C-alpha angles and dihedrals in degrees: 000000000000140000114226132185139200134160142177096046092155092200094187081086112089090213093054092044091052089051090057089054088057094055115115133228114281097188113202095002122117127222135207115214102200103197140275088073090139145325110242135054091243092052091049093050090049093049095047091049089054094048094044089058090056106037134046095227136015126209112195133188124174126245124201093269093061087056098050115122097236097162126065090217108040145083119306133199112341089008092058091046092053091047090055091045088055092052091048092051091048087059095048097256123146110236135190087266096059134082111280111256123226120228104257095228093047116030092190091061107086125194110219116193110196138189108199108149121196138277105199091255090126087075121108112286093242095049118096118226093243090056097054099093095047091046092051092045090061086072097031091251104127112135116240087233087085087072104024109034111069114183097218126196089017117078091231143006088249091061092046088051091050091051092050092049092052093046094048095044090051092050094047091050094048103036106039115090112240093248095042125127118203149213105212115207123192133147092229123059114258096221134051093219090063094065111106108170105136094168094056107020093158090064089077097097089069093052107080145298135285088226089082097050093114102029092108089065097035091056099035096243122193091186135008116205123199142149134179097105099075088222108117110209147129121236133177128216124173090347092305121124116230116197124195102197107181124147095190137188119331092265090056101062139042108257094198090065093059128220094284091070089061097053108111118218107229103170136059090027109260117250113262 
């Protein structure tokens, strides 16, 4: 029995969707779906149906794409998030709003799906918040969230992020057993020093929050899983393994290898 992870499938792409159809049966294995799976409720339902037929349990966290307001008449912000949570639950997936599951072969290892957003604090220290968009625009690096991700009912994405941080920290403090170890799962990287996007370095402000810099130690993580950057890699900090598990857009992966080649084994730790 294994725990796998993948994110940033962007299934609006016909190429990526066809690759999902080619994925085999993984029996009793579990899978983490780390956000940016799709953009619409119908796409999410379709994707989760496909994964549920191939894995015993799904763990889902949203990325920014799942939260985009793609319909003129439809939920926005928190409303869109809750709509997607409802779809995930309908398909048996564990979401950031559900009790944290324990790994069946190790009840002290707790899987913690999170939805934390970002607050622009990954910007340069000498750059004011109100200058971020213009600064990123100089290198054509402004995130589409500025147009497509309203924070309703919060006045700003920063305030939504602060609310998610407070909610998640409270749950982790109250619900984790004292001797628990964790696998932390969030679409956005938890640390600024894990962002490696040399082609678009000014995209960093949309990539997380400095408030989570030490969460891997605070919550005794064995592994931290994230996506968003489309830069698959493994990093280590303080003896903790950080896995960036993106697939990416069609130009960012080798189609002949199939999607299975891009699943990352999270637990048990893969052999070196």
